[in-house]
Structures are given as C-alpha cells and as structure tokens.
C-alpha positions as CSV (number, residue, x, y, z in Angstrom):
1,M,199.6,147.2,-96.9
2,E,201.7,143.0,-97.1
3,V,202.1,141.3,-94.4
4,K,204.5,138.7,-93.9
5,A,204.7,135.2,-93.0
6,R,207.2,134.7,-89.8
7,P,209.7,132.4,-91.4
8,K,209.9,128.9,-89.5
9,P,212.9,127.9,-87.8
10,G,215.3,125.7,-89.4
11,F,216.2,122.5,-88.1
12,R,219.7,123.1,-86.7
13,A,218.2,125.8,-84.6
14,A,215.3,123.7,-83.3
15,L,217.9,121.1,-82.3
16,R,220.0,123.8,-80.6
17,L,216.9,125.1,-78.8
18,Y,215.7,122.0,-78.0
19,W,219.1,121.2,-76.3
20,I,219.0,124.4,-74.4
21,L,215.2,123.8,-73.2
22,A,216.6,120.2,-72.0
23,S,220.0,120.9,-70.9
24,A,218.0,123.4,-68.5
25,S,215.1,121.2,-67.5
26,V,218.2,118.9,-66.5
27,R,219.6,121.4,-64.3
28,A,216.3,122.6,-62.4
29,T,216.4,118.6,-61.8
30,M,219.6,118.5,-60.2
31,Q,219.3,121.5,-57.7
32,Y,217.6,119.0,-55.8
33,K,220.0,115.9,-55.7
34,F,218.9,114.0,-52.7
35,D,215.4,114.2,-53.9
36,F,216.9,113.2,-57.8
37,V,218.6,110.2,-56.2
38,T,216.0,108.7,-54.0
39,T,213.5,108.9,-56.8
40,S,215.4,107.4,-58.8
41,I,216.0,104.3,-56.3
42,I,212.6,103.7,-55.3
43,Q,211.6,104.0,-58.8
44,A,214.3,101.0,-60.0
45,V,213.4,99.1,-56.6
46,T,210.2,98.8,-56.5
47,G,209.2,99.1,-60.7
48,A,211.1,95.6,-60.5
49,F,208.3,93.9,-58.8
50,D,206.9,92.5,-61.5
51,Y,209.9,91.0,-62.3
52,Y,209.9,89.3,-58.7
53,L,206.8,88.1,-59.3
54,I,207.8,86.1,-62.1
55,G,210.9,84.8,-60.3
56,V,208.4,83.9,-57.3
57,I,206.5,81.8,-59.8
58,L,209.1,80.3,-61.8
59,W,211.0,78.9,-58.3
60,K,207.8,76.7,-58.0
61,F,206.8,75.8,-62.3
62,D,210.2,76.0,-64.0
63,T,208.7,77.7,-66.8
64,V,205.6,79.7,-68.0
65,A,204.5,78.8,-71.2
66,G,207.7,77.1,-72.0
67,W,209.6,80.5,-71.1
68,D,212.1,80.3,-68.6
69,I,213.1,82.5,-66.1
70,F,216.4,84.2,-68.2
71,E,214.2,84.3,-71.7
72,I,211.1,85.8,-70.0
73,G,213.9,88.6,-68.6
74,L,214.8,89.2,-71.6
75,L,211.3,90.2,-72.2
76,F,211.3,92.4,-69.0
77,A,214.6,94.2,-70.0
78,V,213.7,95.0,-73.6
79,S,209.8,96.6,-72.4
80,K,211.5,98.4,-69.5
81,I,214.6,99.8,-71.4
82,G,212.2,100.9,-74.1
83,L,209.8,102.5,-71.2
84,G,212.7,104.4,-69.3
85,I,213.8,106.0,-72.8
86,Y,210.3,107.1,-73.6
87,R,209.3,108.7,-70.1
88,V,213.3,110.5,-69.7
89,F,211.9,112.4,-73.1
90,S,208.2,112.6,-73.3
91,E,207.4,112.9,-69.2
92,E,204.8,116.1,-70.6
93,L,202.7,113.6,-73.1
94,E,201.7,111.3,-69.7
95,Q,201.2,115.0,-68.1
96,F,199.6,115.9,-71.1
97,E,195.5,115.7,-69.0
98,R,196.6,119.1,-67.4
99,Y,197.5,121.4,-70.5
100,M,193.7,120.6,-71.5
101,I,191.9,121.5,-68.5
102,R,194.5,124.4,-66.7
103,G,194.3,125.7,-71.0
104,D,197.6,125.6,-70.9
105,F,198.4,124.5,-74.2
106,D,197.3,128.0,-75.5
107,S,200.9,129.1,-74.3
108,V,202.6,126.5,-76.3
109,L,200.7,127.6,-79.9
110,I,202.1,130.8,-79.7
111,R,205.4,129.7,-79.8
112,P,207.0,129.8,-83.5
113,Y,207.7,125.8,-83.3
114,P,205.4,122.8,-84.1
115,S,203.4,122.3,-80.7
116,L,205.1,118.4,-79.9
117,F,208.4,120.0,-79.9
118,V,207.5,122.5,-77.8
119,L,205.7,120.3,-75.4
120,M,208.6,117.9,-75.3
121,S,211.3,120.3,-75.1
122,R,209.9,121.5,-71.7
123,K,210.8,118.7,-69.6
124,V,213.3,116.1,-69.7
125,D,213.1,113.9,-66.6
126,L,216.2,112.0,-66.0
127,S,214.6,110.3,-62.7
128,R,212.7,107.8,-65.6
129,F,215.5,106.3,-66.8
130,A,215.5,104.5,-63.2
131,L,212.8,102.2,-65.5
132,A,215.3,101.5,-67.8
133,L,217.8,100.4,-65.0
134,Q,215.4,97.4,-63.7
135,G,215.6,96.6,-67.7
136,I,219.6,96.9,-67.9
137,G,220.3,95.3,-64.6
138,V,217.8,92.1,-65.7
139,A,219.3,91.9,-69.0
140,A,222.9,92.1,-67.1
141,I,221.5,88.8,-65.3
142,S,219.8,87.2,-68.2
143,V,221.9,87.7,-71.2
144,P,225.1,85.9,-70.2
145,R,222.7,82.9,-68.7
146,L,221.0,82.8,-72.7
147,L,224.4,83.4,-74.1
148,Q,226.3,80.5,-72.1
149,T,223.6,77.9,-73.4
150,G,223.4,79.0,-76.9
151,Q,220.4,80.3,-77.1
152,L,221.7,83.5,-77.9
153,T,225.1,84.2,-80.1
154,W,227.1,88.0,-79.5
155,G,225.9,88.4,-83.1
156,E,222.5,88.7,-81.7
157,L,222.9,91.4,-79.5
158,G,222.5,94.1,-81.8
159,F,219.1,93.2,-82.7
160,L,218.3,93.3,-79.0
161,A,219.1,96.8,-79.1
162,M,217.3,97.2,-82.0
163,A,214.3,96.1,-80.0
164,C,214.7,98.6,-76.9
165,L,214.8,101.3,-79.7
166,A,211.8,100.2,-82.0
167,S,210.2,99.1,-77.9
168,A,211.0,103.1,-77.0
169,V,209.1,104.1,-80.4
170,L,206.4,102.1,-79.6
171,Y,205.9,103.6,-76.7
172,F,206.2,106.8,-77.7
173,V,203.4,106.0,-80.7
174,V,201.2,104.6,-78.1
175,G,202.0,107.6,-75.8
176,L,201.1,110.5,-78.5
177,A,198.0,108.9,-79.7
178,T,197.0,108.5,-76.2
179,A,197.5,112.3,-75.4
180,S,196.2,113.1,-78.6
181,A,192.5,111.4,-77.4
182,A,192.9,114.6,-75.1
183,F,191.9,117.1,-77.2
184,W,188.3,115.5,-77.7
185,I,187.8,114.5,-74.1
186,V,190.1,116.0,-72.3
187,R,190.3,114.2,-69.2
188,I,192.6,111.2,-70.2
189,D,194.1,109.4,-67.2
190,E,191.8,106.2,-67.3
191,L,192.3,106.1,-70.8
192,Q,196.1,106.0,-70.1
193,V,195.8,102.6,-68.0
194,F,193.6,101.1,-70.7
195,T,196.2,101.8,-73.2
196,Q,199.7,102.0,-71.9
197,N,199.8,101.1,-68.4
198,A,197.8,97.6,-68.5
199,P,199.3,96.4,-72.2
200,A,202.9,97.9,-71.0
201,T,202.5,95.5,-67.7
202,A,201.0,92.5,-70.1
203,T,203.8,92.4,-72.0
204,L,206.5,91.9,-70.1
205,H,205.1,87.7,-70.4
206,P,205.1,85.8,-72.7
207,L,202.1,86.5,-75.1
208,E,201.0,82.3,-75.4
209,I,199.5,82.6,-71.8
210,Y,196.9,85.4,-73.0
211,P,194.0,84.7,-75.1
212,G,193.6,85.2,-78.5
213,W,191.6,88.6,-78.7
214,L,194.4,89.7,-76.5
215,R,197.6,88.7,-78.0
216,A,195.8,90.4,-81.5
217,V,195.5,93.7,-79.7
218,L,198.8,93.8,-78.2
219,L,200.5,93.0,-81.1
220,S,198.3,95.3,-83.1
221,V,196.2,98.1,-81.7
222,L,198.4,98.2,-78.5
223,P,201.6,96.8,-80.2
224,F,203.8,96.6,-77.2
225,G,204.6,93.4,-78.0
226,V,205.7,94.2,-81.6
227,G,208.8,95.7,-79.5
228,N,210.0,93.0,-77.3
229,Y,208.0,89.7,-77.6
230,V,208.0,90.1,-81.6
231,P,211.5,89.7,-82.0
232,I,212.6,87.9,-78.8
233,A,210.4,84.7,-80.0
234,Y,212.4,84.6,-83.0
235,L,215.6,84.7,-81.2
236,L,214.7,82.3,-78.8
237,E,213.4,80.2,-81.9
238,K,210.4,80.3,-80.3
239,G,208.5,80.7,-83.7
240,G,208.5,83.3,-86.0
241,T,211.1,84.2,-88.7
242,W,213.6,86.7,-90.2
243,M,210.6,88.8,-90.6
244,N,210.1,88.7,-87.1
245,L,213.3,91.4,-87.2
246,V,211.4,94.0,-89.1
247,W,208.3,93.9,-88.1
248,P,209.5,95.9,-84.8
249,I,210.6,98.5,-87.7
250,V,207.4,98.4,-90.3
251,A,205.4,98.9,-86.6
252,C,207.3,102.3,-85.6
253,V,207.0,103.8,-88.9
254,A,203.4,103.1,-89.3
255,G,202.9,104.0,-85.8
256,L,204.7,107.0,-86.4
257,A,202.3,108.2,-89.4
258,I,198.8,107.1,-87.8
259,S,200.1,108.8,-84.0
260,F,201.2,112.4,-85.9
261,R,198.1,112.5,-87.8
262,L,196.0,112.0,-84.8
263,W,197.8,114.8,-83.3
264,H,197.3,117.1,-86.0
265,A,193.9,116.3,-86.5
266,G,193.7,117.0,-82.5
267,E,195.0,120.2,-82.9
268,H,192.7,121.6,-85.2
269,A,189.7,120.6,-83.2
270,Y,191.1,122.3,-80.2
271,Q,189.2,124.8,-78.5
272,S,190.8,127.3,-75.7
273,T,189.7,127.1,-72.2
274,G,189.2,130.5,-72.4
275,S,190.4,131.0,-69.2
C-alpha cells in the first residue's frame, strides 16, 4: 500500500496559525496585568542603567572618543529598540537550553510545521518591549537635539528606522546561531553571555574605545555593531561612506542564511533525551 506524504501547510495557513498562537500567548500574559505592568516598568528603568552610567562619565569628560551624550544616545536607542523587538518575538530562543535538557524539543518536532516556526509561536512576551521603550525614551531626548544642531536631518530619520530593524534582525541572527549550538553542547547559558549579552552591551558605546580585534569581532562574527554603529557613524559624519547604510542589509541577509543553515544542521544532529 502506498503511503502518501502529509501535505505541507501553506504560507497563509502558517501565518494564521502563528496569529492564533501568538494572540493566545498575549492573552495568557494579560491574565496577570499587575505583574505585566510592574515587570515592564522594572525592566525599563533598570535596563537603562548603561545610559545613566554614560551620562555620569560625560558629565565629567564631555565626550568619549569624540562622541557626545546625544550621539551616544543614538547608538543606545537603535540597539535597545532592536533588542526589544527581538526579545518580544524570540523569547523562546533565549530559553532554548531547557528544550534540550528536558527533551521538550521532541514535542516541537512532531508538529506539521518547521520547528523554528513552532518554537517562536509559543510565546510572544510583550513585557520585553520595555527594552525598546528604553531606546525610544533616549531617542526622544537625543534626536531633537541632533536635528537642532544639524547633525541629523529629517530625511535621515528613515535610515535610523532601518537601522533599528536591522539591529533586531542581527540580534535574531546571533540568538538563533547561539540556540543552534545547544543541539551539540546542550547547555548554552554561559555561551549566551559571551555571544549576546556582553557584545550587546559593548555596542552601546562608540567602537573607537575598544582595541582593534574587538571592533573586528563586533563588526563580523558578532555583528551587533553593524546594526547601530556603522550607519550612525556615517549619518553623524564620523567616518565611512554611503555603503555604511548598505552594510546592515548585507549583514542581515548573510547572517540569516548562515544561522538558518546552522539551525537545520542542528536539527539533523539532534538526539532525543529518551525521557
């Protein structure tokens, strides 16, 4: 007897399913409104500590590597907005280690949809948008000042929006590649500190303050600097050419191709815990 393969769901069906699952996740979160509000406020306030520290330093020294507080604020804003967008939709990638430890990834694989789609549709965490609010708040201070001094023009604001989206994609690229490592090494908590947390914090500051090897890492292997520093340096006339506005797009396309390939390779290497 011939066994027919199960037809793959179409794009529209997948999109509809994602909307249903994401909506259910949001409704579940909103069941505890007080917890949601307080968590969001705490994240928004405490997460902006990096910018408070920059402000304290610049109160004394005026500039850091030729960047003043408003220019650094632009770096901070683009990076934090990108991080916030990424964390809202990709929270399960950040927690992927437990799927390997508990064997929960088996339940993902039995679904008739790509495993990454299933994983990301399980949780949409709106409280993580507090990270983006940090960036929006700092942008609300920095952008008007830079427009007033002529360092930015209204026409360049579109490139800043593009940089925010590119930053979000690059956070996803590195997050997906790091999560993929769990297929081989299982525990990735400390690896995430090295590949995500530390470099993300580093790119809140001008890359000129770092040694050459670290700048190279932040512009290639862990390309968070391509999302914010590269386009902003050109817009603020601190170096580079018009290609600075193109490199983020190139990095996103190349990064997505590499990280998806790593994920698929990890799927093929995955062995269930048997529990």
